[in-house]
N, C-alpha and C positions, 0 to 999 in steps of 0.2 A: 397478396395482398399492396391493393393502389397504394403508391406514396406521392406525393409530389413530385415533376420532374425539377431533375439537378443540372443542369450544364456543367462542367468539369474541363477547367481548360490549361495550356501549359503542358510542359514535359514530366514525367513518371508517373505516368497516367494512369499505371497500374497499381500504384500507392495513394493514390487520392483515389481510384476509384474501393479500391481497400476501406479505406478511412470514411468514403461515404454508406459504404453498406454496415459498415460499424455502428455508425453513427446511427441508423435506420435500427440495427438488432441491438441495441444496448438500449437505445430510448424506447423500447419495447415495438415499434411497427411489426417485427414478428419475433414469436415466440420458439424454442427449444420444439421442434417435430415440424415445424411450416417448413414447408417446399418455398424456397427461392425463386422468383424469374426464371425463365428461361435465358439463357447468356445472351440471345439477341434482344430480347426486351427488354434488360437491362444496361446494352452497349447502344439500342435505341434511344430512352429514357435520360440514360448520362450524357448522350451525344460522345461515343467514346468507341473504337475498331472491338469488334468481341476478342479480339487479344491481348486489348488492354480488359474489358472482362474478365476474360481468364487472369491475366496477372492475378489481377488484384485477389480473386477465389483464391488463386493459390496460395498466397499470404494467409487467407480467414483458415485454410485449410493444415495451413502448417500451425498453429495455434489454436487449432482442436475445437475452432467455433463454425465450421460447417463441415460436412461430410460429401462427398461426390462421392453420387450414383450412378455408375455406368446405365444409360438409355431410361432413368426414372430422372433423374436432374439433383439439386439439389438442397440438404434439409439442415437448417442450423441444429446443431447438437445438441444434449443436455451445458446445461453450463459446470459441472459436476467433472466435466471432457474439456471446458476452457484452460488453456492455460494463463490464469489467474496473475502469477508471480512475473510474467513477462511487461516487460517496462511500456510495451505499444497498448498491450491490452490492459494493464493497472490504468495506464493514461483515458483511452477509452472509456474504462468506468468513471471515470473523475467528472473528463468531461459532460459523458452523453447518458448516463444513467441511471434512471430515480432513485433516490436512496432503496439499498439493498438489507436487510438487517441481519439474512445470513451468511452476506460479505463482509458487514459489522462484526459479524461476529465470529467469524472465522479468519479473522485478522488478527482479531484481541486476541480468540485465545492461544494464537502462536504467539504472540509478542508475550504475554502473560507468562507462556512456560520458557520461553530465550530471554527475553530483556534482564533476567534476575541471574541468569548466570551470568550472560554477557557483561553485565553490568560487575560484576564478584572479578571477574576475570579481568577488567580493565583497572580495578583497583590493585592489582596486585602488577599490572606490567605498562603501565601509562607511562610514559615519559611525561619531559616536562614539554614536548611540545605538543604530544592530545593532551594534557591537562590545560594548556593557552588555546586548541581549540576549542574544547570544552565548555570553557570561560567565556571565549567569543561570542560562541551561539547565548550562552546563557545572557549573559549583555546586551544581546539581541532581543530576545524576550523579552528582559526589563523597561528595557525602550518602547517594545510593542504597547506592553502593558503602560505605562506611563504616555504614550499618542494616543494610546486609544483605536493601533493600527490594529488586530486582527490578524490582517495579512501578514506583515510584520512578525506578531508574534508565532504564529503557526509556521512561518519557514524558517524563525531560528529553531523554533521546538524540533521539528523533523533535522536540521544542523547538528543540533543539541545530541541526538540519539548514534547518528550518522556518525559523530567523531568516537563515542562509546562504541561501536562496535568498530570503530578504527583502532582504539585504543587497547583491544587486545592481541595485536599486532597476528590473527587467527586469519589466514587468507579467505578461509570462505564464510567466518563471520563478516570480515572485510567483503566482500563479496555480497554477500546476504543482504546487507545495507544498502548498501546499491541496486540491486534486484526490486527487493523490500521498496525503495523509496517511494515512487508513487501509492503504494497500496496502504503505506503507513503515515502518507500525508493527508489519505484519504478519509482516515478513521481519526488524525489530529485537528483538521476542520472540521469536522463531523463534530467533537469533543468541545473543541474552543470556541466559545459561546459567551458568554455575559464576562465582567469583568471582575466577579465575586468568582467564578471559576475559575476566569485565567490567572489570579491571584493567587487563589490555592494552589493552583498547579505550578506556578512559577515557583513558589515556596517547597513544594514537593521535589523540583528539580533542583533549588537550590544544596538541599538535605542530599541529593543522591550525586550531587558536583562534589558537594563537600565529603562525603565519605570516600569516592573514587581520591580523591586528593590527598585523604590523612591515611591512606593504605588501610581500609577498613571493607576489605573481601565479605564479611558476614553483614553488616551496617548497610555494607551497596548495598547488596542483594532486595534487602528487606527494603530501604527507599526505594529500586527502581520497584520493587510488587506494591508501595503504597502510588507512586506514580500511575499503574495501569488499576489499581482499583478504584481511583478519579475519573479515571478515563471509563471506566465501566456502571461507573453513577453517571458518569454525563453521556455515554450509548443509552442508558437504559439498561444495560444488560446483568442480571442476575445468578449469580455465579452459587454452583450446588455444593454441599458437600461433597461429594466426589470430585470435582474440582479443586477445593481447596486441600484436600487427603491427597492428590496426585501434584498438587504446587509441594505440599510438606516433605513429600517423596524428593523431587526433585531437590527442592534443597538439601538434605540428607545427602543424597548420591554428590551433587553438583560441588558443594562446597570442601569437602573429603577430597575431591578432589583437583581443588585450585593448586599450583605448584607456585 
């Protein structure tokens, strides 16, 4: 598939090659199963050496996006093989990809299953410093709503959830927030739209914050679930009875294990 010529300048050429090819992949110029042009063609089109092209392709290979086939060339992998939780891949998805309903649903399902438990855990473990971080993020959301800035609201929304993950004082959950931050931002950006939606979202987040502050794990679980239900509505995602039953099981198991 032919794409317009793009000249890459400066140092770090391998990373820039990976960036340019990722832009084409995520924008749909190449589909899973397509073959990329030979290294010589890519080098000529991007005006870099074959070594730089090879370095860029190695980055994409390590992320599961492409597969090098000896004697055959480079093929685009199925998206299920892409390391979507890698911050670099998530950023490319945000910056270059058209809306992907399957990707949105997958992130939503992960958050719906995990964040109520994380919130309940935070209600039991949050320190005064953690509560201050959550409140600062909430205040940022409120300012964004008041000033009509969806971008400010979204950034503060992400900070709010990140602060809750960190308030668990569990290394894995805290790191999960860092790893998932671009993906969470993608879903939040998609769901934060009208002033009415932002206003309801703000109230849902206020309720969650209060449950954590008052040390109410069960109420925090339910409040987080309500936040996610609003997100599902905004994304046009319909949950099934099986999904609801699964959440009920998660609720029973997780709340019994909160220390």
